[in-house]
C-alpha positions in Angstrom: 10.0 0.4 -28.7 11.0 0.9 -25.0 8.2 -0.3 -22.8 7.1 1.3 -19.6 7.7 -2.0 -17.8 9.3 -5.1 -19.3 7.8 -7.9 -17.3 9.0 -10.7 -19.5 12.6 -9.4 -19.3 12.4 -10.2 -15.5 10.7 -13.6 -15.7 12.3 -15.0 -18.9 15.5 -16.3 -17.2 13.3 -18.3 -14.7 11.1 -20.0 -17.3 12.8 -23.5 -16.8 12.5 -23.2 -13.0 8.9 -22.0 -13.3 8.0 -24.9 -15.6 9.5 -27.4 -13.1 7.5 -25.9 -10.2 4.3 -25.9 -12.2 4.9 -29.5 -13.1 5.2 -30.3 -9.4 1.9 -28.6 -8.8 0.3 -30.6 -11.6 1.7 -33.8 -10.3 0.4 -33.0 -6.8 -3.1 -32.2 -7.9 -3.3 -29.5 -5.1 -4.4 -26.3 -6.8 -6.3 -24.6 -4.0 -4.4 -23.9 -0.8 -2.0 -26.8 -0.3 1.8 -26.8 0.3 2.8 -24.2 -2.2 0.5 -21.6 -0.8 1.4 -22.5 2.8 5.1 -22.3 2.0 4.8 -18.9 0.3 2.8 -17.5 3.2 5.6 -18.5 5.6 8.3 -17.2 3.3 6.5 -13.9 2.8 5.9 -13.4 6.5 9.6 -13.9 7.2 10.6 -11.5 4.4 8.2 -8.8 5.7 9.0 -9.4 9.4 5.4 -10.1 10.4 3.8 -13.0 12.2 1.1 -13.6 9.6 0.9 -13.5 5.8 -2.4 -14.6 4.2 -2.7 -15.2 0.5 -5.8 -14.0 -1.3 -7.0 -13.7 -4.8 -5.9 -10.1 -5.6 -4.9 -6.8 -4.0 -8.4 -5.4 -4.0 -9.7 -8.3 -2.0 -6.8 -7.9 0.3 -7.9 -4.4 1.2 -11.6 -5.3 1.6 -10.8 -8.3 3.8 -8.3 -6.4 5.9 -10.9 -3.6 6.5 -13.5 -6.1 7.5 -11.2 -7.9 9.8 -10.2 -4.6 11.5 -13.8 -4.0 12.3 -14.5 -1.2 9.8 -18.2 -1.1 9.0 -21.1 1.1 7.9 -21.1 4.5 9.5 -17.3 4.6 10.0 -15.0 7.0 8.2 -11.6 5.9 6.8 -9.1 8.4 5.7 -7.0 7.8 2.5 -5.3 9.7 -0.3 -7.2 10.6 -3.5 -3.9 10.3 -5.5 -3.8 6.5 -5.8 -5.6 3.7 -7.6 -9.3 3.5 -7.3 -9.2 0.2 -5.3 -8.1 2.0 -2.2 -11.3 4.1 -1.8 -13.4 1.4 -3.5 -12.6 -1.1 -0.8 -13.6 1.4 2.0 -16.9 1.9 0.3 -17.4 -1.8 -0.3 -17.4 -2.5 3.5 -20.0 0.3 3.9 -17.7 2.9 5.4 -17.1 6.5 4.0 -13.8 7.3 2.3 -12.5 10.6 3.6 -9.8 12.1 1.4 -6.7 14.0 2.7 -4.2 15.9 0.6 -0.7 14.6 -0.2 2.7 16.0 0.5 3.9 17.7 -2.7 7.3 16.2 -2.5 6.7 12.6 -1.5 3.2 12.3 -3.1 2.2 10.3 0.0 -0.4 11.2 2.6 0.5 14.4 4.5 0.0 13.7 8.2 -1.0 17.3 8.9 -3.7 17.1 6.2 -4.9 13.8 7.7 -5.1 15.4 11.2 -7.4 18.1 9.8 -10.0 15.6 8.7 -10.1 13.3 11.7 -13.5 13.1 13.3 -15.2 11.1 16.0 -16.3 8.7 13.3 -12.8 8.0 12.0 -12.0 4.3 12.4 -8.7 3.9 10.5 -6.2 5.5 8.1 -5.1 3.9 4.9 -1.7 5.3 3.8 -0.5 4.2 0.4 3.2 3.6 -0.2 2.8 5.3 -3.6 5.0 4.2 -6.5 7.2 2.3 -4.1 8.0 5.1 -1.7 7.1 4.4 2.0 4.6 6.8 3.5 5.2 8.8 6.6 4.1 6.0 9.0 5.6 7.6 12.1 3.7 10.8 11.6 0.4 9.0 10.8 0.8 6.5 13.7 1.2 9.5 16.0 -2.4 10.4 15.3 -3.5 7.5 17.4 -5.6 5.7 14.9 -5.2 2.1 13.4 -3.3 2.0 10.2 -4.0 -0.2 7.2 -1.0 0.1 4.9 -1.8 -0.2 1.2 1.5 -1.5 0.1 0.4 -2.9 -3.3 3.3 -1.0 -5.0 6.0 -1.5 -2.4 6.8 -5.1 -1.6 10.4 -5.2 -0.4 10.5 -1.6 0.8 12.1 -1.4 4.2 10.1 -0.1 7.1 6.7 -1.2 5.8 4.2 -3.8 7.1 5.2 -3.6 10.8 3.4 -0.4 11.8 -0.1 -1.0 10.4 -2.5 -3.5 12.0 -2.6 -5.0 8.5 -0.8 -4.3 5.2 -2.0 -5.4 1.8 -0.1 -6.3 -1.3 -1.0 -6.9 -5.0 0.9 -9.4 -7.2 -0.4 -7.9 -10.5 2.2 -8.7 -13.1 3.7 -5.2 -13.2 4.4 -5.1 -9.5 7.9 -5.4 -7.9 7.0 -8.8 -6.7 4.7 -10.2 -9.3 2.7 -13.2 -10.1 1.8 -14.5 -13.6 -1.8 -13.4 -13.1 -3.8 -12.0 -10.2 -2.8 -12.5 -6.6 -2.7 -10.7 -3.3 -1.6 -10.9 0.3 -2.7 -9.5 3.7 0.1 -9.2 6.3 -1.0 -8.8 9.9 0.7 -8.1 13.2 -2.4 -8.9 15.2 -3.2 -12.6 15.8 -7.0 -12.1 16.1 -7.2 -9.9 13.0 -5.2 -12.5 11.0 -7.5 -15.3 12.1 -10.5 -13.3 10.9 -8.8 -12.7 7.5 -8.2 -16.4 7.1 -11.9 -17.1 7.7 -13.2 -14.3 5.5 -11.2 -15.4 2.5 -12.9 -18.8 2.6 -16.6 -18.1 3.1 -16.1 -17.3 6.8 -14.8 -20.8 7.6 -11.6 -22.5 8.6 -12.7 -26.1 8.0 -15.4 -26.0 5.2 -17.9 -27.3 7.7 -18.6 -24.5 10.2 -19.3 -21.0 8.9 -18.8 -18.3 11.5 -18.8 -15.2 9.3 -20.2 -13.9 6.0 -17.1 -14.2 3.9 -16.1 -14.5 0.3 -14.1 -16.9 -1.9 -10.7 -15.2 -2.3 -7.8 -17.6 -2.4 -4.3 -17.4 -3.8 -4.0 -20.4 -6.0 -1.1 -22.9 -5.9 0.2 -22.1 -9.4 0.6 -18.4 -8.5 2.1 -19.2 -5.2 4.7 -21.5 -6.9 5.7 -18.6 -9.2 5.9 -16.2 -6.3 8.2 -18.6 -4.5 10.5 -18.6 -7.5 10.6 -14.8 -7.7 10.8 -13.9 -4.0 14.5 -14.7 -3.5 15.3 -12.4 -6.4 13.2 -9.4 -5.2 16.0 -7.7 -3.3 18.2 -7.8 -6.4 15.4 -6.5 -8.6 14.7 -3.6 -6.2 18.4 -2.8 -6.0 18.4 -2.6 -9.8 15.5 -0.3 -9.8 17.3 2.0 -7.3 20.4 1.9 -9.6 18.2 2.9 -12.5 16.7 5.8 -10.6 20.2 7.0 -9.7 21.2 6.7 -13.4 18.3 8.9 -14.5 19.6 11.6 -12.2 23.2 11.1 -13.3 22.1 11.6 -16.9 20.8 15.1 -16.1 17.0 14.3 -16.2 16.6 16.6 -13.2 17.7 19.6 -15.3 14.4 19.5 -17.2 11.8 17.8 -15.0 11.2 17.4 -11.2 12.5 14.0 -10.2 10.8 11.8 -7.6 11.9 12.3 -4.0 14.4 9.7 -3.1 15.0 8.0 0.2 16.8 4.7 1.1 13.5 2.8 1.3 12.2 3.8 -2.1 11.9 0.8 -4.4 10.6 2.6 -7.5 7.6 0.5 -8.5 7.2 3.4 -11.0 9.6 6.2 -11.8 7.4 9.2 -11.8 8.6 12.7 -12.7 6.6 15.9 -12.7 6.5 18.7 -15.3 4.0 21.4 -16.4 5.0 20.4 -19.9 3.9 16.8 -19.5 1.8 16.7 -22.7 4.7 17.8 -24.9 7.1 15.4 -23.3 4.7 12.5 -23.5 4.1 13.2 -27.2 7.8 13.3 -27.9 8.4 10.0 -26.1 5.5 8.4 -28.1 6.9 9.6 -31.4 10.3 8.1 -30.4 8.7 4.8 -29.6 9.2 5.2 -25.8 6.2 4.3 -23.5 5.2 6.6 -20.7 2.0 7.0 -18.6 0.3 9.5 -16.4 -1.4 8.2 -13.3 -4.6 9.1 -11.5 -5.3 12.1 -13.9 -8.8 12.2 -12.4 -8.0 11.8 -8.7 -10.4 9.7 -6.6 -12.3 12.6 -5.0 -13.3 13.7 -8.5 -14.3 10.3 -9.9 -18.0 9.8 -10.8 -18.4 7.0 -8.4 -17.3 9.2 -5.5 -19.5 12.2 -6.4 -21.8 11.4 -3.5 -19.1 12.5 -1.1 -19.4 16.1 -2.3 -15.8 17.0 -3.2 -15.2 19.6 -5.9 -12.3 20.7 -8.0 -9.9 22.6 -5.8 -10.7 20.5 -2.7 -7.3 18.9 -2.6 -4.9 21.2 -4.4 -1.6 19.2 -4.1 -3.4 16.1 -5.3 -4.8 17.9 -8.3 -1.5 19.4 -9.2 0.2 16.1 -9.0 -2.6 14.6 -11.2 -1.9 17.3 -13.8 1.9 17.0 -13.8 2.9 13.4 -13.2 4.6 11.3 -15.9 5.9 7.8 -15.4 9.0 6.9 -17.4 10.3 3.4 -18.3 11.4 1.5 -15.1 11.9 -2.2 -14.3 14.6 -4.3 -12.6 17.0 -4.6 -15.5 16.4 -1.6 -17.7 19.7 -0.8 -19.4 21.8 2.4 -19.6 21.2 2.6 -23.4 17.5 2.6 -22.9 17.7 5.2 -20.2 19.9 7.4 -22.2 17.4 7.4 -25.1 14.6 8.3 -22.6 16.5 11.3 -21.2 17.7 12.5 -24.6 14.1 12.5 -25.8 12.8 14.3 -22.7 15.5 17.0 -23.0 14.8 17.5 -26.7 11.1 17.8 -26.0 11.7 20.8 -23.8 14.3 22.4 -26.0 17.5 21.4 -24.2 20.4 20.6 -26.3 21.6 17.0 -25.9 
């Protein structure tokens, strides 16, 4: 069996170091906030090139808290893609605002700035570009529209050029991410001092000191055990991302592009997932499954057609490029350390599925 993502292959070499770090946390008795969380926040801020990095419980909370801190509220509209995980639009609705979906660029699968411009209204408060599958969105084109950006960077930690354009950027440390925890975890990166201060209060019941409560917040804190793990992994992230890029290049060298549409490459792509496109997706997925090779199709019901978003009034055909990507995308095995033999087996199976001699 070749998995879609082999998380254990990445963390297994670090188990002794992880155990030592966890033992230090146990000895300290500091499980909430404390020195491990504070250290990770400093190290993450330095890595991202931002003044503030605030640990939270998960990537979804990161989006909600960032939106609230940016002043998004009931009656506002926030533009985002429909070809992404549900949390992006869910967070907008959670703060009482209205998600407005714009179509994607058919090559990059990220928000198309021209499509975004078409749906801007006087009620538009912000834009949430998603750095989908690890490929940075067109931040310059979106920033030129003159609206605040909240970068959903859950799939793109370590991608160059992210986190310094948006007022906030949010990250998930779900175990399959490029930078991952051993459970849930999230981060809000901010370039604005006042917004960062508000996020810090919101994550802890609207308080900084547990005595005075200035806002209606939530309980959303990155715990010390996860911070300790993240501190072990962060120094290795650049190497893991480089390995992902090498694996993406190897797929192309093996001739995968002869039978499917390969993901658009650029120097900043960190390949959280390696997602190809083909009208023959079902046949390819079946062949991979029969060969013991995992694959997955993402966002097959895009957000504008999800039942929870029906109140917005979108219909099939509203976002043609989004819907075509939903019908054609297929993620193939990818992680920092996938080997040539595994990739050769993947490519041979895909070629055989569409009738190309191997």
